[in-house]
N, C-alpha and C positions, 0 to 999 in steps of 0.2 A: 548378508550378515544379520539384518533385522529379523529374519525368520528364525535364526538360531538363538535369539535372546528371549528370555521371558519378559513379560510386561514390566515387572519390577526392575529388571536389568536395563531395559530401554529407558524407563523413567529416570533411573539413576545416572545413566550415561548422558542423557540430555541435560539433566540438572548440573552435572559436573562441568560440562562444556559451557553452559550458560554462565555458571559462576566464574569460570576462568575468563571468559570474554568480558564479563562485567568488571572483574578485578583489574584487568588490563586497561579498560577504559577509564576506570576511576583513578588509576595510577598515572595516567598520561597528563601532560601539561594542559591547563584549561584552554578551551577553544570556543566557548560560547560567543564571545564578542566578535571575533573575526569571522566566524562562520555566518553569524547574522549579517554582518556587513557584506560578505560575499553574496549571500542569497538575496539581499536587498539591492544588489547591483551597485554597491559602493566601492568595489575594488578590494582585492585581497592579494597577499603574497603568493598564494597557491590555491588550487582548487581543493575544497574540502572533500573528504572521502567517506563513503558509506558502503561497506562491504558485508555488513551483517544482514544479509537478505537470504536467509537459509531455510531450506526445507528440513523437516525432522529427519528425513532419510539421509541427507548429506551430513548432518550432525552425527548420526549414528555410525555412518561409514567412515567419516574422517574427523572424529572428535578430537583426537590427540593433535593432529596436524593443524586443525582450525584453532585450537587453543594456543598452540605455539605461534601461529601466524598473527593472531590478534594481540599476543603479548609484544610482538615486535612491531606490528603495524596497527595500533588501535584506531578505531573509527573516530571521526571528528564530530559526528552527529549521532544522537540516540533516538531511535524510533520506538515508541511504546504503544502497545495495544492492550486494552483492558480484558479482551477475550479473543479467542480464536475466530478468524474470519468465517469459517464454515460451521463451527459449533455454536458460536454466539454466546451471549450473556446467560449465565445460569445462576439463579438465586441460591444463596447458601443453604436454604432449607428445602430446595427442590428434592422431591422423593427419588428421582432417578437422574443422577448427574452423569453426563457423558465424559468419559476419560479421554482427554484430547490426544494424548500420546497413543492410546489404543486406537482411537478413531482414525488417526492419520497414518497408522502403520499396518492396520489389518483391514480385511474386508468387513465393512460395517455400515449400517444405516441408522439414522436418528432424525429427530424432528426438533427444530430450533424454537425459540420463544415466539417467533412470528407465525409459526405453524407450517413452515416450509420443511419438507422432508429432503434429506441429503443422503448421499452414498459415497463411500470411498472404496476403491479397489486396492487390495494389497499389491504393492509394487508401483502404484501410481502416485502422482503428486496432486494434492488438493482434493476437492470433492465436487460432485455435480448434483444439481437438484433433480429429484425424482418424483416429486408431487408438490403442488402449489395450493395454498389455502384459500385463495380468492378467485376461483375459476368462474363464478357467476356474479355478475354485477348486482344482481338482486340481493346479494349478501353484503353489499358495501356498507350500508348503515350499521348493521350488526357488527361487522368487523371493526369499523372505526370506533364504535361505542364500547365494545366489550372485549375484543380480542387483540387489538393492536397494543404492543408493549408501551410502557411508560418510559420516556427518556430520562425522567428524574427518579427512576426506581432506586431505592436505597442500595448503596453498594455497587452501583453499575460500573463505576470507574475505580473502585478501591484497589483492584489488582495491580494498578500501576504505581501505587503509593511507595512501595519499597524502592522501586527503580528511581522514582523522582527524588527520594531522600538521598539516594546514592549519587545521582548524576546531575540534578537540575542546577546546582550552583556553578558547575564548571563546563557543562555540555549544552549544546543547542539541542533541545528536546522537542520532538514532534509527536503529538498525540494522534493516533490513527483511528479513523472511522471507516470501516470497510462496508461495502454494499450500501452506498449512501442513498442516492435518489433514484436514478434510472435502474441501477442494479437491484435495489430493493424492490422497485416496481415490477421488474420481470421475475424476481423470485416469488412475488406474491401472485402474479398473473400467469406466469409461463412466458418464455421468450417469444414464441410464435404469436401467442395471443397479445402480448404487449405491443408488438409491431402493428397488429391489426387495430388495437385500441386507439393508437395515435391517429388513425384515419377514420375509423368507424364510430368510436365512442368518445368523442372529445370531451363532453361534459363530465362523464364519469372519470375519465383520465385526469382532468383538471382537479377534480375533488380529491382523488387519491394522492396526486402529486402535491397538492396544497397541504394535506395532512402529513405527508412525509417531510415536506419542507419545514413545517412547524415543529415536528419531532426533532429534526436536525438543529434547528435554531436553539432549542433548549439544550441539546447535547453539546453544542458549541460553547454555550455558557458554562456547562460543567467543566469542559476542558480549560476554559479561560480562568475559572476560579482556581484550578490546580496550578496555574502559572506556567503552562507549557509555552514554548516559543512559536510553535506553528501547529496548524491543524491540517491533517492529511486525510483526504477522502478518495475512495476508489470508485471509479465510474467508467468501466471499459466501454468505449464508444467505437473503436475501430476494428475493421478486419485488417488483414495484411495489406490490402490495397486501398481502402477508402473508408469513410464514415459509414456506419451501418444504416443510417437514414439520411435523407436529404438535409443539407445545412438549413434550408428554410423551415423544415419541420422541427429540426433541433432548436432553432431560434424561437419558434412559436411556443414551445412547451418549456424549454429549459434555460434559455439565456437569462431571463429575469429572475428565475429562482436561484440560479447560481450566484447572481449578483447580490441577492438578499443574504445568501450564506456567507459570501466573501465580506460583505459589509459588517455582518455580525462578528465574524472572526477578527476583522480589523478593529472593531470597537473594543475587543478584548486584547488588542495589541499583539495579535498572532498573525504570522504569515499564513498563506494558504498554499498547500502543495496539492495539486490536482493530478491524480493518477488515472491515466487511461492507456491501456495497451492498444496496439494497432496504429493505423495511419489516421491521425486526427488533424492533419495539416489544415483542412478546410475550416476548422473552428478555433485554431490557435488565437487568431486575432480577436475572436469573440470572447475567449477565455481571459485574454488580457484586459479587454474592455470590462468584463465582469469583476475583475479585481484579483485574478489568480496571480500569485507571485512566483511559483515554481511549477514547471511542467515535468511530469514524471510518467513513464520511464524512458521515453524517447527511444523506441526500439529501432535499431539500425536496419533490421530486416524489412521494416514497414515504412519508415520515414527517411527522407533524404536529409541527412545531417547538414550538408552544405547549404541546402535551401533553407532549412529551419534556422540555421545560424545567420544566414544572410538577411532573411526577412524579419526575424524576431529577436535576434541577439541584441542584448542591451535593454530590451523591453520586458523580458521575462527571464528568470533563471531556469536552468535545465538540470535534470536529475536522471541518472541511469546512463543510457547511451552505450553500455557494454553488452554485447549479445550473449545472454546466458546459453543460447542454442549453439553459437559458434565455439564457445569455450570448451565444449565437449570434443569437438573434432580438430581444433587448431593444434599446431605445435606451440611450444612455449614462446618461440620467437614471433610467431603470428599473433599470439595473445598480446605480447608487448607492443607490437606494431599497431594492433587494433586499439589498445588503450591510448597510446600516444596520439593516434589520429583523432580520437574522440576529445582528448584534452586540448589539442590544438584547435579543433573546429568549434567545439561548444564552450570551451573555457578560456584559453589564453587570449583569444581574440576579443573577449568581452569582459575583461577585468576579473577573470576566474569565477564568474557567477555560474558555477557548474558543480553540482554535487556528484562526483564521479563514482560509478559503481555499476553493478549488473542491472539490466533492464527488467529482471524478474528474479524470483528465488533461484539460487544456484542449484542445479539438479545434481543428484548423487553420482551420476556417471562421469563427472569431470575428473580427468586424471590428476593425481596429486601434483605433478610437475606443473600443470597449468594453473592450479590454485596458487602455487608459489609465484609463478610469473605474474599472475593477476595482482596479487598483493604488492609485489615489488614495483610493478609498473605504475599502479595507481598512486603509490607513495613516493615516486621519484620526484 
């Protein structure tokens, strides 16, 4: 379907669907207070729901159905990002601005404000780095002094202001920072080089991570001044089987830095939602010690939900837990059973401290009947 639409038609379809979803959320009864209580592990009558985790492709393919579903089953929490995860912040006066709808629906390459080059393939979801700006440590001083973006860049968070005006009074709002510390590190250095850096170049690695931490501390303050309820950061640390690096190396470089970030978010009265795909069971206890309040996305393909709930339930809230991969192949009854098991395991046993929803963006291949089953089951 995407290939049959002009760019203007794609932009209009995405805008219409987003407007319908926003209107449905705004019309729903207020949920901010009880969602906050649930995620703070203070008990709630039911698990809050977040299903608006959508790729542009599924919006374009299922816009009418999604609009209808959100009118009937509005989300309990609102997640806001000031700019696209892969395109990044673009100054209003930038000479060549990347059109996000075009970039995420066509074959296209671009370079973000950090100097990282990205590519998206038509028919794919998301984007991948194709060139990194800091491949030589000899350039570190110059990069930090002249090329690294400013976290207090005027207008950096302005794009979320309309959404906050619409929803902040009645909805639990989470401000999103993608590619936070480790992810930004390997976007700058390259993934393979980043792993080598942790072992071979500790001094340089520490300097860059310190600079990125300082950047995030300022950005957290920006979110805090906007009055959002939680700060969400993405830091994919897991493969389907285990942590990408040893827990010891992780603790050496990252534990204390995440603690600083959590402390700053808490100083602004925000919860911390920590996103990491893959199996991160080995560091969940460390994340709790650092001050993380909500663990996202709890992928059932990678993590043992029973073990996770048994070991950490009541000490941290959970988010996600519904396999976006399985939703493509399941029958509607299997979708309902999958959701109910996640609710029973992660939520009902622990005071409903579980933000139920997909563990990643919903792919466009999900059959419509499975979307209906997903919304119905999550809101039962």
